[in-house]
C-alpha positions in Angstrom: 0.0 0.0 0.0 1.1 3.5 -0.7 1.2 6.3 1.8 -1.8 7.9 0.0 -3.9 4.8 0.6 -3.0 5.0 4.3 -4.1 8.6 4.5 -7.5 7.7 2.9 -8.0 4.9 5.3 -7.2 7.3 8.2 -9.6 10.0 6.9 -12.3 7.4 6.4 -11.9 6.1 9.9 -12.0 9.6 11.4 -15.2 10.4 9.3 -16.9 7.2 10.7 -16.0 8.1 14.3 -17.1 11.7 13.8 -20.4 10.5 12.2 -21.1 8.2 15.1 -20.4 10.9 17.7 -22.7 13.3 15.7 -25.5 10.7 15.8 -25.1 10.3 19.6 -25.2 14.1 20.0 -28.3 14.4 17.9 -30.0 11.5 19.9 -29.2 13.2 23.2 -30.5 16.6 22.0 -33.7 15.0 20.7 -34.2 13.1 24.0 -33.8 16.3 26.0 -36.3 18.1 23.8 -38.9 15.4 24.1 -38.3 14.9 27.8 -37.2 11.3 27.5 -33.6 12.1 28.2 -33.7 10.6 31.7 -34.8 7.1 30.5 -32.3 7.1 27.7 -29.4 8.7 29.4 -30.1 7.6 33.0 -27.7 4.6 33.0 -24.9 6.8 31.7 -25.7 9.4 34.4 -25.5 6.7 37.1 -22.1 5.6 35.8 -20.4 8.9 35.1 -22.3 11.3 37.5 -23.8 9.3 40.3 -24.6 12.4 42.4 -26.7 13.9 39.5 -28.6 10.6 39.2 -29.2 10.6 43.0 -30.5 14.2 42.8 -32.8 13.3 40.0 -34.3 10.4 41.9 -34.8 12.6 44.9 -36.6 15.3 42.8 -38.9 12.6 41.4 -39.8 11.3 44.9 -40.6 14.9 46.0 -42.8 15.5 43.0 -44.7 12.3 43.7 -45.3 13.4 47.3 -46.8 16.7 46.1 -49.7 15.1 44.3 -52.9 15.9 46.1 -54.7 13.0 47.8 -58.5 13.1 47.3 -60.7 13.1 50.4 -63.2 10.4 51.1 -66.0 13.0 50.6 -65.1 13.4 47.0 -66.0 9.8 46.2 
C-alpha cells in the first residue's frame, strides 16, 4: 500500500467516528427536547455522574409526594 492509501483509510476512519459521535449528540438533543432524556441517558448518568442521578431520583420522589390526595367525601 502506498502512503496515499493509508491517508485515505485514516480519513475514512475519522469520518466514521465523527459521524457516530454526531449521531449520539443528535439523539441526546432529541431526547432532551422530548423529555425522555432521563430514561435514555439515565444509565450513563449513574455511571459517570452518580450524584446527579441521585439528585434526579430525589426530585422525582418529592414530585410524587406533592400530588394531592383526594378526600373520602369526593367519592
